C-alpha positions as CSV (number, residue, x, y, z in Angstrom):
1,M,190.6,85.1,21.2
2,E,187.7,87.5,20.8
3,P,186.8,89.7,23.8
4,V,183.3,88.1,23.9
5,S,184.7,84.5,24.0
6,R,187.4,85.4,26.5
7,N,184.9,87.0,28.9
8,H,182.6,84.0,28.5
9,H,185.4,81.6,29.7
10,L,186.4,83.9,32.5
11,G,182.8,84.3,33.6
12,S,182.5,80.5,33.7
13,V,185.5,80.1,36.0
14,W,184.2,82.8,38.4
15,R,180.7,81.0,38.5
16,C,182.4,77.7,39.5
17,V,184.4,79.7,42.3
18,F,181.0,81.3,43.5
19,L,179.2,78.0,43.6
20,L,182.0,76.3,45.6
21,S,182.0,79.2,48.0
22,L,178.2,78.5,48.5
23,H,178.9,74.9,49.1
24,L,181.4,75.9,51.8
25,K,179.0,78.4,53.4
26,F,176.2,76.3,53.7
27,G,177.9,72.8,54.0
28,L,176.2,71.1,51.0
29,T,178.4,68.2,51.1
30,G,176.2,65.6,49.6
31,D,177.5,62.8,51.8
32,C,174.1,61.1,52.6
33,P,172.8,57.6,53.2
34,A,173.1,55.4,50.2
35,D,169.9,53.5,50.7
36,G,168.3,54.1,47.3
37,R,166.2,57.1,48.5
38,T,166.6,60.7,47.5
39,W,168.5,62.5,50.3
40,V,169.0,66.4,50.1
41,P,172.0,67.7,51.9
42,L,172.0,70.9,54.1
43,Q,175.0,71.7,56.4
44,D,175.7,68.7,58.5
45,R,172.4,66.8,57.9
46,C,170.5,65.2,55.0
47,Y,166.7,65.0,54.4
48,H,164.4,62.7,52.6
49,F,161.0,64.0,51.5
50,V,158.8,60.9,51.5
51,H,156.7,61.1,48.4
52,G,154.6,58.9,46.1
53,D,151.9,59.7,43.5
54,E,151.8,63.3,43.4
55,D,148.1,63.5,42.5
56,K,147.1,61.5,45.5
57,I,146.9,63.0,49.2
58,K,148.7,60.8,51.5
59,S,147.7,60.2,55.1
60,Y,150.2,59.2,57.8
61,T,149.7,58.9,61.6
62,F,152.5,59.8,63.8
63,E,153.5,56.3,64.3
64,R,153.3,55.5,60.7
65,A,155.4,58.6,59.9
66,K,158.2,57.3,62.2
67,S,158.2,53.8,60.7
68,L,158.5,55.3,57.2
69,C,161.9,56.8,58.1
70,Q,163.2,53.2,58.6
71,G,165.8,53.8,61.3
72,F,166.3,57.5,60.8
73,E,164.6,60.3,62.8
74,L,161.6,62.4,61.9
75,L,162.3,66.0,60.8
76,T,163.7,68.2,63.6
77,I,164.1,72.0,63.1
78,Q,167.1,73.7,64.8
79,S,167.3,77.0,63.1
80,V,165.5,79.4,60.9
81,E,167.7,78.5,58.0
82,E,166.4,74.8,58.4
83,N,162.8,76.0,58.6
84,D,163.3,78.0,55.4
85,F,165.0,75.2,53.7
86,V,161.7,72.9,54.2
87,I,159.5,75.7,52.9
88,K,161.5,76.3,49.7
89,Y,162.2,72.7,48.9
90,S,158.7,71.3,49.6
91,P,157.3,72.5,46.3
92,E,159.9,70.4,44.4
93,V,158.3,67.3,45.9
94,W,154.6,68.0,46.8
95,K,151.7,70.0,45.2
96,G,150.0,72.5,47.3
97,N,150.2,72.8,51.1
98,V,151.5,69.8,53.1
99,N,151.4,69.4,56.8
100,V,154.8,67.7,57.8
101,W,155.0,65.9,61.0
102,L,158.0,67.0,63.3
103,G,159.8,64.6,65.5
104,M,158.7,66.3,68.7
105,Y,157.1,65.0,71.9
106,Y,156.1,66.1,75.3
107,D,158.7,65.0,77.9
108,T,156.9,64.3,81.2
109,S,160.2,64.6,83.3
110,S,161.1,68.0,82.1
111,E,157.5,69.0,81.4
112,D,158.5,70.4,78.1
113,M,158.6,69.5,74.4
114,R,161.7,67.7,73.2
115,W,162.9,66.2,70.0
116,L,162.7,62.4,69.5
117,G,166.6,62.4,69.4
118,E,166.4,63.8,73.0
119,D,167.8,67.1,71.9
120,P,166.1,70.2,73.7
121,V,164.0,72.5,71.6
122,G,166.0,75.7,71.1
123,F,164.3,77.0,68.1
124,T,160.4,77.3,67.5
125,N,158.1,78.8,65.0
126,W,154.6,78.6,66.5
127,E,151.6,80.0,65.0
128,D,150.1,82.9,66.9
129,S,147.2,80.7,67.9
130,S,149.2,77.6,69.0
131,S,151.3,76.8,72.0
132,P,152.3,73.4,73.6
133,S,149.6,73.9,76.4
134,D,146.7,73.7,73.9
135,L,146.5,69.8,74.2
136,V,146.8,67.2,76.8
137,P,150.8,67.0,77.2
138,L,150.9,63.2,76.7
139,D,149.0,63.7,73.4
140,T,150.9,66.7,72.0
141,C,152.6,66.3,68.8
142,V,153.6,69.1,66.3
143,T,153.2,69.6,62.4
144,L,154.7,72.2,60.1
145,H,152.7,73.8,57.4
146,S,154.9,73.9,54.3
147,N,153.3,77.0,52.9
148,T,154.1,79.2,55.9
149,G,156.7,77.4,57.9
150,K,154.6,77.7,61.1
151,W,154.1,75.0,63.5
152,E,150.9,73.9,65.0
153,N,149.9,71.5,67.9
154,V,147.9,68.4,66.9
155,S,146.9,65.2,68.5
156,C,149.6,62.3,68.2
157,Q,146.9,59.8,68.2
158,D,143.8,61.3,66.4
159,E,145.4,63.4,63.6
160,A,146.8,62.1,60.3
161,E,148.9,64.4,58.2
162,N,150.1,64.2,54.5
163,G,153.9,65.0,54.8
164,V,156.7,63.2,56.1
165,I,160.5,64.1,56.0
166,C,163.2,61.8,57.3
167,E,166.6,63.2,58.5
168,S,170.1,61.8,58.9
169,V,173.1,63.4,60.6
170,Q,176.3,63.3,58.6
171,K,179.5,62.1,60.3
172,A,181.6,65.0,61.5
173,E,184.8,63.5,60.1
174,E,183.2,63.0,56.6
175,V,181.9,66.6,56.5
176,K,185.3,67.9,57.6
177,Q,187.0,66.0,54.8
178,K,184.4,67.2,52.2
179,A,184.7,70.7,53.3
180,S,188.7,70.4,53.1
181,M,188.4,69.1,49.6
182,L,186.0,71.8,48.5
183,L,188.4,74.5,50.1
184,T,191.4,73.0,48.0
185,A,189.3,73.0,44.9
186,L,188.2,76.6,45.6
187,V,191.9,77.7,46.0
188,I,192.9,75.9,42.8
189,L,190.2,77.5,40.9
190,S,190.9,80.9,42.2
191,V,194.6,80.4,41.2
192,V,193.6,79.3,37.7
193,A,191.2,82.4,37.3
194,I,193.9,84.8,38.5
195,M,196.4,83.3,36.1
196,G,194.0,83.4,33.4
197,V,193.2,87.1,33.8
198,S,196.9,87.9,34.3
199,A,197.7,86.1,31.0
200,V,195.0,88.0,29.1
201,I,196.3,91.4,30.5
202,W,199.9,90.5,29.6
203,F,198.9,89.4,26.1
204,L,196.9,92.7,25.4
205,H,199.9,94.7,26.8
206,Q,202.4,92.8,24.6
207,K,200.2,93.2,21.7
208,H,199.9,96.9,22.1
209,N,203.6,97.3,22.5
210,L,204.4,95.1,19.5
211,G,202.1,97.1,17.3
212,S,203.9,100.4,18.2
213,T,207.4,98.7,17.7
214,L,206.4,97.6,14.2
215,F,205.0,100.7,13.1
216,T,208.3,102.7,14.0
217,A,210.5,100.0,12.5
218,F,208.9,99.9,9.2
219,E,208.6,103.6,8.5
220,Y,206.7,104.5,5.1
221,H,209.1,105.2,2.3
222,P,207.7,106.1,-1.2
223,P,208.6,103.6,-3.9
224,F,211.4,104.4,-6.5
225,R,209.7,106.3,-9.3
226,V,211.0,105.3,-12.7
227,L,211.1,108.3,-15.2
228,E,208.9,108.1,-18.1
229,T,210.5,107.4,-21.5
230,D,210.1,111.0,-23.0
231,Q,211.6,112.5,-19.9
232,S,214.6,110.0,-20.0
233,C,215.4,110.9,-23.6
234,L,215.3,114.7,-22.9
235,V,217.7,114.3,-19.9
236,E,220.0,112.3,-22.1
237,A,219.9,114.9,-25.0
238,E,220.7,117.7,-22.6
239,E,223.7,115.8,-21.2
240,N,225.0,115.2,-24.7
241,D,224.6,118.9,-25.7
242,S,226.6,120.0,-22.6
243,V,229.6,117.9,-23.6
244,P,232.2,119.9,-25.8
């Protein structure tokens, strides 16, 4: 096998190992709802970016945005990684800047912002000029700007935004099973890669040793040289003259 071809195959194996390690790190299991829509997995959640004709600006009220998710929740952001994910994936779906509804509301009991799933708000990314107290609490909702990832307070009743992202939580058992399968595949690929590299090294070592052995076993010997005709006759005459 030529060195270039061998290196190409080994490189392919290592790329597969690297991609699997990324899947294990970020939890890209792909175990999302099978409802005919496009869901994008990240860690233990899945996201559907609502889209239609890309050349037309959509307009959704907060209530309309919730109804579009059809039993799933509006987008919630729990970490900077999740916030960055929305920024990076949005251009794959929408053209230009999109203001995405977040599934957040003002809870009068706790007098604080909460997610629609009743989870407390642990991570925020407010614009410098925005804070939850800017609007009347009962009319306070939040939108995310896809170009910056910053959050802004808007009116739940009076505003209409052009971006909706639905969210679904994957089952813990399914995520664990997928991670276990990926880990097994990663181990198998790693073993195959190591065996492949070891086989190549062994082959090159044997090839080197075999070449040295053959060279010493078949030493160069000059071929038997036949005397020319005139020289043969001269030798024969000298032998006859020497006989008494």
